[in-house]
PLY file of the C-alpha trace (Angstrom):
ply
format ascii 1.0
element vertex 355
property float x
property float y
property float z
element edge 354
property int vertex1
property int vertex2
end_header
190.88 160.55 2.16
192.42 160.14 5.11
193.17 157.24 7.51
190.20 158.81 9.47
188.19 158.22 6.52
188.78 154.91 6.48
188.17 154.00 9.60
185.22 155.63 9.97
183.97 154.10 6.87
184.85 150.79 7.90
186.80 149.89 5.14
189.88 148.53 6.51
190.28 144.88 5.45
193.70 144.52 7.70
196.01 146.36 10.09
199.17 145.80 11.97
202.00 146.80 14.06
205.29 146.74 12.14
208.61 147.45 11.49
210.81 147.21 15.01
208.55 146.30 17.22
207.10 143.25 14.14
210.66 142.00 14.24
211.53 142.07 18.09
214.02 144.37 17.40
212.30 147.71 19.42
214.42 149.75 21.86
213.37 151.94 24.63
212.15 155.02 22.32
211.24 152.95 19.36
208.35 154.31 17.30
205.03 152.20 16.38
204.71 151.65 12.66
201.04 150.71 11.49
200.46 149.14 8.14
197.20 148.09 6.79
195.11 146.92 3.98
192.08 148.86 2.94
189.17 148.40 0.08
187.99 151.55 -1.50
183.79 152.02 -2.66
183.13 150.72 -5.36
182.13 154.07 -6.83
185.42 155.45 -6.31
187.19 152.30 -7.81
185.62 152.62 -10.81
185.56 155.90 -10.99
188.25 158.81 -11.20
189.20 158.89 -7.56
191.50 156.00 -6.88
193.82 156.19 -4.09
196.40 153.44 -4.15
197.79 154.76 -0.95
197.31 156.54 2.14
199.32 157.86 4.48
199.82 160.04 7.35
203.26 162.66 7.30
205.23 160.93 9.50
205.11 157.57 7.34
204.60 155.63 10.65
201.33 155.03 9.71
200.40 153.68 6.08
197.63 151.94 4.52
197.54 150.30 0.93
194.59 149.96 -1.57
193.92 145.98 -2.26
194.51 146.31 -5.56
198.06 148.24 -4.87
198.93 145.71 -1.98
198.72 142.39 -4.10
200.74 144.16 -6.98
203.11 145.02 -4.29
202.81 141.25 -3.13
203.09 139.78 -6.73
206.47 141.69 -6.84
207.87 140.14 -3.29
207.94 143.58 -1.73
209.45 142.90 1.63
207.62 145.38 3.71
203.95 144.01 2.41
205.02 140.34 2.20
205.89 140.29 5.55
202.18 141.50 6.18
200.69 137.98 5.38
202.60 136.22 8.25
202.72 139.22 11.21
202.85 137.41 14.46
199.39 137.58 16.24
200.28 140.01 18.94
201.13 142.65 15.95
197.61 141.83 14.35
195.54 144.88 15.07
192.30 143.84 12.87
192.14 140.84 10.37
188.49 140.32 8.05
188.14 137.03 7.33
188.76 137.67 3.33
192.14 138.83 4.03
192.84 134.94 4.89
192.67 134.32 1.16
196.03 136.24 0.98
198.18 133.18 1.27
201.73 133.67 1.65
202.39 130.22 -1.16
200.42 132.50 -3.32
202.94 134.91 -3.73
206.59 133.53 -2.38
208.83 132.90 -5.28
212.32 133.31 -6.49
211.52 137.42 -6.76
212.50 137.59 -3.20
216.17 137.56 -4.40
216.11 140.82 -5.97
213.08 142.28 -3.38
215.01 141.27 -0.20
218.71 141.08 -1.11
218.29 144.05 -3.69
216.83 146.05 -1.02
219.84 145.05 1.40
222.18 146.10 -0.99
220.76 149.34 -1.10
220.79 149.88 2.73
224.59 149.04 1.87
224.95 151.67 -0.39
223.40 153.75 2.08
225.83 152.47 4.89
228.62 153.28 2.42
227.37 156.70 1.76
226.88 157.63 5.06
230.55 156.50 6.05
231.86 158.55 2.68
230.03 161.56 4.23
231.02 160.97 7.72
234.82 160.91 6.90
234.75 163.45 4.43
232.40 166.41 5.56
232.35 169.37 2.96
232.67 172.83 4.31
229.47 174.95 4.67
231.19 177.88 2.22
230.28 176.63 -1.02
233.45 176.82 -3.40
232.80 178.94 -6.88
233.86 178.23 -10.91
237.12 179.92 -9.90
238.27 177.08 -7.97
237.96 175.10 -10.78
240.31 177.18 -13.18
243.87 176.46 -13.84
246.12 178.98 -16.00
249.49 177.52 -17.90
252.09 178.30 -16.75
255.66 176.92 -18.48
254.92 173.17 -19.22
252.68 173.15 -16.19
249.39 174.30 -14.81
248.36 176.59 -11.47
245.10 177.17 -9.72
243.80 180.65 -10.99
243.08 181.97 -7.58
246.98 181.58 -6.24
248.17 182.50 -9.36
246.16 186.03 -9.39
247.15 186.28 -5.47
250.76 185.81 -6.49
250.38 188.75 -9.04
248.16 191.30 -7.16
245.92 190.70 -9.75
242.22 190.80 -9.99
239.79 188.47 -11.17
237.34 191.40 -12.04
239.84 192.45 -14.30
240.23 189.36 -16.52
238.90 189.26 -19.95
238.26 185.61 -21.22
237.64 184.63 -25.20
237.02 181.42 -26.76
240.10 179.39 -28.48
238.62 177.54 -31.22
238.63 173.79 -31.14
239.73 173.79 -27.59
237.13 172.88 -25.04
236.84 174.40 -21.78
240.22 176.71 -22.68
239.82 180.11 -22.62
242.81 183.11 -23.53
243.20 185.07 -20.31
243.73 188.68 -20.90
244.19 191.11 -17.91
243.31 195.05 -17.97
245.57 196.92 -15.45
243.42 200.07 -15.56
240.02 198.73 -15.98
239.13 200.86 -19.04
238.24 197.83 -21.28
235.39 196.35 -19.02
236.43 193.44 -19.10
233.39 190.60 -17.74
235.95 189.02 -15.26
236.29 185.43 -15.30
233.12 185.16 -13.44
230.53 187.93 -13.10
229.29 186.92 -9.65
230.42 184.76 -7.41
227.37 182.37 -7.16
227.65 182.05 -11.69
227.99 178.43 -12.65
230.24 179.18 -15.99
232.49 181.41 -16.97
232.56 184.97 -18.70
233.16 185.83 -21.82
234.62 189.54 -22.82
234.96 191.70 -25.78
238.72 192.07 -26.26
239.97 194.47 -28.51
242.00 192.89 -31.56
245.99 194.76 -30.18
245.33 192.83 -27.05
247.74 190.13 -26.76
246.68 187.15 -24.12
248.77 186.71 -20.70
248.18 183.00 -20.57
245.06 180.51 -21.33
242.90 179.11 -18.58
241.61 175.98 -18.74
237.79 175.54 -16.36
237.54 172.08 -15.29
234.13 172.06 -15.88
233.29 168.23 -15.45
234.96 168.84 -11.73
232.86 171.95 -10.81
229.73 170.16 -12.26
230.55 167.20 -10.09
231.24 169.18 -6.93
227.94 171.06 -7.27
226.35 167.73 -6.95
228.44 166.14 -4.27
228.00 169.40 -2.09
223.59 169.45 -2.38
223.83 166.19 -1.86
225.88 166.38 1.44
223.76 169.28 3.06
220.41 168.00 1.72
221.55 165.02 3.74
222.44 167.46 6.61
218.96 169.22 7.10
217.25 165.91 6.40
219.20 163.53 8.59
217.45 161.99 11.90
219.93 164.03 14.46
219.70 161.17 17.07
220.43 158.45 14.92
223.14 160.40 13.46
224.49 161.14 16.79
224.32 157.09 17.60
226.31 156.87 14.49
228.93 158.37 15.86
228.48 157.52 19.67
229.59 154.33 18.56
232.39 155.18 17.16
232.11 153.03 14.12
230.99 155.65 11.09
228.36 153.85 10.14
224.55 153.97 10.02
224.02 150.90 12.26
220.40 150.85 12.30
220.72 150.40 8.43
223.17 147.65 8.91
221.19 145.45 11.34
218.27 145.91 7.96
220.48 144.67 6.22
221.19 141.23 7.90
217.47 141.05 8.36
216.36 140.92 5.28
219.73 138.93 3.96
218.47 136.46 6.67
215.06 136.77 5.34
215.63 135.88 1.67
217.72 133.28 2.46
214.90 131.67 4.94
212.45 132.13 1.83
214.39 130.16 -0.48
215.84 127.50 1.21
212.51 126.94 3.78
209.65 128.79 1.37
208.58 130.59 4.88
208.56 134.12 5.88
209.80 134.90 9.39
209.23 138.05 10.53
209.63 137.76 14.69
213.84 137.68 14.45
215.17 134.53 16.33
218.77 136.40 16.35
217.40 139.48 17.90
219.98 139.56 20.15
223.07 139.75 17.31
221.19 141.55 14.97
221.15 144.38 18.05
224.45 143.86 18.44
225.05 144.90 15.15
222.68 147.91 16.01
224.95 149.03 19.04
228.00 149.13 16.88
229.82 145.80 18.06
231.32 145.42 14.86
233.82 147.53 12.51
232.09 148.59 9.12
234.21 146.49 6.59
233.49 143.11 8.72
229.91 143.92 8.18
230.28 144.51 5.03
232.24 141.15 4.11
229.79 139.33 5.89
226.94 140.98 3.86
228.86 139.66 0.30
228.92 136.09 2.14
225.44 136.02 2.70
224.63 136.90 -0.80
226.71 134.56 -2.18
224.55 132.25 0.02
221.35 133.51 -1.24
222.70 133.25 -4.45
223.27 129.46 -4.13
219.84 128.82 -2.58
218.64 130.49 -5.32
219.76 128.06 -8.04
218.51 125.46 -5.40
215.13 126.74 -4.55
212.03 124.76 -5.44
209.76 127.85 -5.88
208.61 129.05 -8.97
210.43 132.13 -10.74
207.66 134.10 -10.40
204.35 133.99 -8.90
200.85 132.39 -10.83
199.63 135.63 -12.04
196.75 134.32 -13.05
195.88 132.48 -9.75
196.81 136.08 -7.98
194.15 138.14 -9.95
191.81 135.47 -9.38
192.02 135.55 -5.74
192.50 139.84 -6.25
188.68 139.79 -8.18
186.90 137.40 -5.99
188.07 139.11 -2.54
186.65 142.46 -4.35
183.59 141.20 -5.25
183.17 139.55 -2.00
183.56 142.71 -0.07
181.56 144.72 -2.48
178.68 142.09 -2.07
179.07 142.18 2.08
179.09 145.62 1.68
176.50 146.77 -0.22
0 1
1 2
2 3
3 4
4 5
5 6
6 7
7 8
8 9
9 10
10 11
11 12
12 13
13 14
14 15
15 16
16 17
17 18
18 19
19 20
20 21
21 22
22 23
23 24
24 25
25 26
26 27
27 28
28 29
29 30
30 31
31 32
32 33
33 34
34 35
35 36
36 37
37 38
38 39
39 40
40 41
41 42
42 43
43 44
44 45
45 46
46 47
47 48
48 49
49 50
50 51
51 52
52 53
53 54
54 55
55 56
56 57
57 58
58 59
59 60
60 61
61 62
62 63
63 64
64 65
65 66
66 67
67 68
68 69
69 70
70 71
71 72
72 73
73 74
74 75
75 76
76 77
77 78
78 79
79 80
80 81
81 82
82 83
83 84
84 85
85 86
86 87
87 88
88 89
89 90
90 91
91 92
92 93
93 94
94 95
95 96
96 97
97 98
98 99
99 100
100 101
101 102
102 103
103 104
104 105
105 106
106 107
107 108
108 109
109 110
110 111
111 112
112 113
113 114
114 115
115 116
116 117
117 118
118 119
119 120
120 121
121 122
122 123
123 124
124 125
125 126
126 127
127 128
128 129
129 130
130 131
131 132
132 133
133 134
134 135
135 136
136 137
137 138
138 139
139 140
140 141
141 142
142 143
143 144
144 145
145 146
146 147
147 148
148 149
149 150
150 151
151 152
152 153
153 154
154 155
155 156
156 157
157 158
158 159
159 160
160 161
161 162
162 163
163 164
164 165
165 166
166 167
167 168
168 169
169 170
170 171
171 172
172 173
173 174
174 175
175 176
176 177
177 178
178 179
179 180
180 181
181 182
182 183
183 184
184 185
185 186
186 187
187 188
188 189
189 190
190 191
191 192
192 193
193 194
194 195
195 196
196 197
197 198
198 199
199 200
200 201
201 202
202 203
203 204
204 205
205 206
206 207
207 208
208 209
209 210
210 211
211 212
212 213
213 214
214 215
215 216
216 217
217 218
218 219
219 220
220 221
221 222
222 223
223 224
224 225
225 226
226 227
227 228
228 229
229 230
230 231
231 232
232 233
233 234
234 235
235 236
236 237
237 238
238 239
239 240
240 241
241 242
242 243
243 244
244 245
245 246
246 247
247 248
248 249
249 250
250 251
251 252
252 253
253 254
254 255
255 256
256 257
257 258
258 259
259 260
260 261
261 262
262 263
263 264
264 265
265 266
266 267
267 268
268 269
269 270
270 271
271 272
272 273
273 274
274 275
275 276
276 277
277 278
278 279
279 280
280 281
281 282
282 283
283 284
284 285
285 286
286 287
287 288
288 289
289 290
290 291
291 292
292 293
293 294
294 295
295 296
296 297
297 298
298 299
299 300
300 301
301 302
302 303
303 304
304 305
305 306
306 307
307 308
308 309
309 310
310 311
311 312
312 313
313 314
314 315
315 316
316 317
317 318
318 319
319 320
320 321
321 322
322 323
323 324
324 325
325 326
326 327
327 328
328 329
329 330
330 331
331 332
332 333
333 334
334 335
335 336
336 337
337 338
338 339
339 340
340 341
341 342
342 343
343 344
344 345
345 346
346 347
347 348
348 349
349 350
350 351
351 352
352 353
353 354
């Protein structure tokens, strides 16, 4: 099922412009994000072809089936809760039945975790981006050899340095387990190349050291330690970094570099928007989608502040939210029975109207 199917079959309950244009934070060239709610035909809802969500590949256009929409509202999902209080100029279509989903039915202290929790996710993204920018990883991937060390006197030395100093090749090394010594190996060397040792690694892409069959008469040259945990951590960081390079939005990344503060300013802007909205819900019991502090948020978006300053401000805002949470008159969670009653009645009336 596609969004065009929803339109052609007249299954749409609600459709609106969301994102930066709804918040009043759009800039020249900003995307137009569309979100909506639909109701599956009765045969599909009761059958095996339930679609909880339909979207386009770009994710600029997303529609939620009524049941899924209400499930997420119950959890105070920020992106969906704001759909209940959209500015009039952002509403593209609204069926009269949609009016039954009143904000008061869903607003609860859940917003502490949904709004502020999501904001903290944005902060972690900004921190992660900051780390990636400040610590770029070379494209050439390190091998197991870079995480091997040999015993030298009372200390240790990187294997590659040790081999280079001796003019030796890793392919002529042989390793044997040392009982009861995790990741520690006896290292042998075959100068003649006649003993067919496997080398420290068999190939550059290997993810572990290789073991060789060692003649009993041979004596080890030294002991080798493989920092297995260090190698594993490096591989994860390497993959995360280069996945990020391949998937990142280049325009946003260029903006991050251009403003010189080395953080994702768009993520930071939405962090403060979410924190402000959480405080408003807990303190005033209302959702305000279009932001009254547009200029301040756009200053954050432009990189006007230092990274550490914004982190400190966000942490102070979280303390304010925690204080509001304790005093808030909102329920701990929405009334499940009341929510379910509205959901059932809406679906029954939709099917009756469209019989």
